[in-house]
C-alpha positions as CSV (number, residue, x, y, z in Angstrom):
1,L,14.7,65.7,2.6
2,H,18.4,65.1,2.8
3,K,18.6,63.4,0.0
4,S,19.0,64.6,-4.1
5,S,16.6,67.2,-5.4
6,R,14.6,64.8,-8.0
7,V,13.8,61.8,-5.4
8,F,12.0,64.9,-3.1
9,W,10.1,66.2,-6.0
10,R,9.3,62.3,-7.0
11,D,8.2,61.5,-3.5
12,L,5.9,64.9,-2.8
13,H,4.5,63.1,-6.5
14,A,4.0,59.9,-5.3
15,V,3.0,60.5,-1.7
16,S,0.4,64.0,-2.1
17,G,-1.2,62.0,-5.2
18,F,-1.9,58.6,-2.9
19,W,-3.7,60.9,-0.5
20,I,-5.1,63.3,-2.6
21,S,-7.2,60.7,-5.0
22,F,-9.1,59.4,-2.3
23,F,-10.3,62.8,-2.2
24,T,-10.7,63.3,-6.0
25,L,-12.3,60.5,-6.1
26,F,-15.0,61.2,-4.1
27,L,-15.3,64.6,-5.6
28,L,-15.8,62.2,-9.3
29,I,-18.4,60.1,-7.2
30,S,-20.4,62.4,-5.9
31,G,-20.2,64.4,-9.2
32,L,-22.0,61.4,-11.1
33,P,-25.8,62.1,-10.2
34,W,-25.4,65.6,-12.8
35,T,-23.7,63.8,-15.2
36,K,-25.8,62.1,-18.7
37,S,-25.5,58.8,-18.4
38,W,-25.3,58.2,-14.9
39,G,-27.2,61.0,-13.7
40,G,-29.4,59.4,-16.8
41,M,-29.7,56.1,-14.7
42,L,-30.0,57.1,-11.5
43,K,-33.0,58.9,-12.7
44,E,-34.8,55.9,-13.6
45,I,-33.7,53.8,-10.7
46,R,-35.5,56.3,-8.4
47,Q,-38.2,56.7,-10.3
48,V,-39.0,53.2,-9.6
49,Q,-37.9,53.0,-6.2
50,T,-40.6,56.6,-6.0
51,V,-43.2,54.4,-7.2
52,S,-43.2,51.6,-5.5
53,T,-42.3,53.3,-2.2
54,H,-44.8,56.3,-2.5
55,A,-48.8,56.3,-3.2
56,N,-48.2,59.5,-4.5
57,A,-44.7,59.4,-7.0
58,Q,-45.7,63.4,-7.5
59,A,-45.6,64.2,-4.0
60,Q,-41.6,63.3,-3.9
61,S,-39.7,65.3,-6.6
62,Q,-36.3,64.7,-7.8
63,D,-34.1,67.1,-5.7
64,W,-30.4,66.1,-7.5
65,T,-29.6,70.2,-8.8
66,T,-28.9,73.1,-6.9
67,G,-31.9,75.6,-7.0
68,G,-32.5,78.9,-7.4
69,V,-35.4,81.8,-7.4
70,A,-37.1,81.5,-10.7
71,P,-36.8,84.6,-13.0
72,G,-39.7,87.4,-11.8
73,S,-38.9,86.1,-8.7
74,V,-39.9,88.7,-5.7
75,A,-38.2,88.5,-2.4
76,V,-40.7,89.4,0.4
77,G,-39.5,89.8,4.2
78,G,-36.6,87.6,3.4
79,V,-38.4,84.6,1.9
80,S,-38.8,84.7,-1.9
81,A,-41.7,84.3,-3.5
82,G,-41.7,83.3,-7.1
83,D,-42.8,80.8,-9.2
84,H,-41.8,77.0,-9.1
85,A,-38.4,77.4,-8.8
86,G,-36.3,74.6,-10.2
87,H,-39.2,74.6,-12.7
88,A,-38.1,76.1,-15.9
89,D,-39.9,74.3,-18.7
90,H,-43.7,75.6,-17.6
91,T,-46.5,74.8,-19.6
92,M,-49.3,77.0,-20.6
93,A,-51.7,75.6,-18.2
94,E,-48.8,76.3,-15.7
95,H,-49.1,79.9,-16.7
96,T,-53.2,80.0,-16.7
97,Q,-53.1,78.5,-12.7
98,H,-50.4,80.6,-11.7
99,Q,-52.7,83.7,-13.6
100,T,-55.8,82.6,-11.3
101,A,-54.1,81.6,-8.0
102,D,-55.4,83.8,-5.2
103,Y,-52.4,86.1,-4.6
104,R,-54.2,87.6,-1.7
105,L,-52.4,84.6,0.2
106,L,-49.2,85.7,-0.2
107,D,-49.1,88.2,2.8
108,H,-50.5,85.3,4.7
109,L,-47.9,82.6,3.8
110,V,-45.0,84.5,4.3
111,A,-45.6,85.2,7.5
112,T,-46.4,81.7,8.3
113,V,-43.4,80.4,7.3
114,T,-40.7,82.8,8.5
115,P,-40.9,82.1,12.1
116,L,-40.1,78.1,11.0
117,Q,-37.1,79.7,10.1
118,L,-36.2,77.1,7.3
119,A,-32.8,77.7,6.1
120,A,-32.4,80.5,3.3
121,P,-33.4,80.6,0.5
122,V,-36.7,80.1,0.9
123,L,-39.7,79.6,-2.4
124,I,-42.9,80.0,-1.8
125,A,-44.9,78.9,-5.2
126,P,-48.6,79.6,-6.1
127,P,-50.3,76.2,-7.6
128,S,-49.8,74.2,-10.6
129,E,-49.8,70.8,-12.2
130,K,-46.8,69.8,-10.3
131,A,-49.0,71.2,-7.0
132,A,-52.6,71.5,-6.4
133,N,-52.1,74.2,-3.7
134,W,-49.2,76.7,-2.6
135,T,-46.1,75.4,-1.4
136,A,-43.0,76.5,0.5
137,R,-39.3,75.1,0.2
138,S,-36.3,75.6,1.6
139,D,-33.9,75.4,-1.3
140,A,-30.9,75.5,1.2
141,Q,-27.0,74.1,-0.2
142,N,-26.9,72.3,2.7
143,R,-29.4,70.0,1.4
144,P,-30.2,68.1,4.6
145,L,-31.6,70.8,5.9
146,R,-34.0,71.2,2.7
147,V,-38.3,71.6,4.0
148,N,-40.7,70.9,2.0
149,I,-44.0,72.2,3.1
150,S,-47.6,72.3,1.2
151,F,-50.4,74.2,2.0
152,D,-54.3,74.0,2.1
153,A,-56.9,76.1,0.4
154,D,-56.7,77.8,3.5
155,G,-53.3,78.9,3.8
156,N,-52.4,76.3,6.7
157,I,-49.5,74.1,6.8
158,S,-51.4,70.9,5.8
159,S,-47.8,68.9,5.4
160,R,-44.3,69.0,6.1
161,K,-41.4,66.8,4.5
162,N,-38.0,67.0,5.8
163,F,-34.8,66.1,4.3
164,A,-35.2,62.0,6.6
165,D,-38.3,61.4,5.0
166,R,-36.8,61.8,1.2
167,P,-36.3,58.7,-0.9
168,W,-32.5,56.9,0.7
169,L,-31.5,57.1,-2.8
170,D,-32.4,61.6,-2.5
171,R,-30.8,61.2,0.8
172,V,-27.7,59.5,-0.3
173,I,-26.7,61.5,-3.3
174,G,-27.9,64.9,-1.5
175,L,-25.6,64.1,0.8
176,G,-22.9,63.6,-1.3
177,V,-23.8,66.3,-3.2
178,A,-23.7,68.8,0.0
179,I,-20.2,67.6,0.4
180,H,-19.0,68.4,-3.2
181,E,-20.2,71.7,-3.1
182,G,-18.0,72.3,0.6
183,Q,-21.6,72.6,2.3
184,L,-22.3,69.9,4.6
185,F,-20.0,70.5,7.8
186,G,-19.1,74.5,7.7
187,W,-15.4,75.8,7.2
188,L,-13.9,72.3,7.0
189,N,-16.0,71.0,4.1
190,Q,-14.6,74.0,2.1
191,A,-11.0,73.5,3.8
192,L,-11.5,69.7,2.2
193,G,-12.0,71.2,-1.2
194,A,-9.8,73.5,-0.9
195,L,-7.4,71.3,-0.1
196,T,-7.9,68.7,-2.7
197,A,-7.7,71.3,-5.4
198,L,-4.1,73.0,-4.3
199,G,-3.1,68.8,-4.3
200,L,-3.9,68.9,-7.8
201,I,-2.3,71.7,-8.9
202,L,0.5,70.6,-6.9
203,L,0.5,67.0,-9.1
204,C,0.4,68.9,-11.8
205,V,3.5,71.4,-10.8
206,S,5.4,68.2,-9.5
207,G,4.8,66.8,-12.9
208,V,6.2,68.8,-15.0
209,V,9.8,69.3,-12.1
210,L,10.3,66.1,-12.5
211,W,9.7,66.0,-16.7
212,W,12.2,68.8,-16.5
213,K,14.7,67.3,-14.8
214,R,14.6,64.3,-16.9
215,L,14.9,66.1,-19.6
216,T,17.6,67.9,-19.1
217,K,19.6,64.5,-19.4
218,T,19.1,65.2,-23.4
219,S,17.4,67.2,-25.7
220,L,14.2,68.0,-26.5
221,L,14.8,68.2,-30.0
222,H,15.2,64.5,-29.5
223,T,13.0,63.0,-27.0
224,L,9.9,64.7,-25.4
225,G,11.1,63.2,-21.8
226,A,8.8,60.4,-21.3
227,P,10.2,58.2,-18.3
228,P,11.4,54.7,-19.8
229,G,9.0,52.3,-19.4
230,S,9.9,49.5,-16.6
231,R,10.3,45.8,-18.3
232,Q,10.1,43.9,-14.5
233,R,6.7,42.9,-12.9
234,L,5.3,45.2,-11.0
235,P,3.9,44.3,-8.0
236,Y,-0.1,44.6,-7.6
237,A,0.0,45.6,-11.2
238,W,-3.3,43.2,-12.5
239,A,-4.8,44.8,-9.3
240,M,-4.4,48.0,-10.7
241,I,-5.4,47.2,-14.5
242,A,-8.7,45.3,-12.9
243,M,-9.8,48.9,-11.8
244,V,-9.3,50.8,-14.5
245,L,-11.0,48.2,-16.8
246,V,-14.1,48.7,-14.0
247,L,-13.9,52.2,-13.9
248,G,-13.3,52.3,-17.7
249,V,-17.2,50.4,-17.9
250,L,-18.6,52.5,-15.1
251,L,-17.1,55.9,-17.0
252,P,-17.8,55.6,-20.6
253,F,-15.8,58.2,-22.2
254,F,-13.4,57.5,-19.8
255,G,-13.5,54.2,-21.2
256,L,-13.7,55.8,-25.1
257,S,-10.9,57.5,-24.5
258,L,-8.3,54.8,-23.1
259,L,-9.6,53.0,-26.8
260,L,-8.4,55.8,-28.5
261,V,-4.8,55.9,-26.7
262,L,-4.9,52.1,-26.6
263,V,-5.7,52.1,-31.1
264,I,-3.0,54.7,-31.5
265,E,-0.5,53.1,-29.6
266,R,-0.6,49.9,-30.5
267,C,-2.2,50.2,-34.0
268,L,-1.3,53.5,-35.7
269,M,2.3,54.4,-33.8
270,P,4.1,50.7,-35.5
271,Y,4.0,53.1,-39.2
272,F,5.7,56.2,-37.3
273,P,8.6,54.9,-35.8
274,V,10.7,58.3,-35.6
275,L,7.3,59.8,-33.6
276,A,7.1,56.6,-31.4
277,S,10.6,57.3,-30.3
278,Y,10.2,60.7,-29.6
279,L,7.6,59.9,-27.5
280,G,9.2,57.3,-25.6
281,L,6.7,54.6,-27.2
282,H,8.0,50.8,-27.0
283,T,6.3,49.7,-30.6
284,T,7.0,46.6,-32.9
285,A,7.3,47.8,-36.5
286,P,4.0,46.3,-38.4
């Protein structure tokens, strides 16, 4: 605080970046189940785990995405009744079963489920190919509060599955998703998410300020203002390189973007020395 403004902005950028990186990394990891590559891989692992540990694999449906009331659903007494929420790809057979379901049970099921005080919203669904009887489930964003209930033909509760009854992979992912969405531990969870977002904004702003302070020593027409590359041996350099390589393998598109930048810098930029100098790159003529 008692040194130059450039040192202030540099330290603000570096220190805040160090601490915010942990929260950002968690948001990145907890969001991987939603991605195509990681989500597909985790889905296959989960299927293998479910088949090997549960005799009835269909009873343990995947619960990785946020659910909602399906189109055409009806809210009854604070409890939503509708088509199987979360299963938008109904087949014709499912629709036929829904049409022949005894909907006279609905009022009885609502009266049975309401006193249980499940976390809202609660979705009640008629029989389908995925469930032979009526079902009810809590679709709360705080996933550890979710409950799945099955009823028999007479509308009585036949089974109840809480979050703790789900496979360990579902529980780990469910906790990560709940924290990612700011739902696990109330306002503090949301405050941490907001702090992370504000920290990332601070990094962007402080980076631009540092760039501008560096640029004032020269002209934007002569250089983009990139910091000069260090020629000295930096501590922990190999640890940083190893970490980047691991992330490049675990995150395919991140790895591809790194390879693209590397190819452009090493293979193309030597043929454009003026542009390379403007960007602050140290290249060797081909």
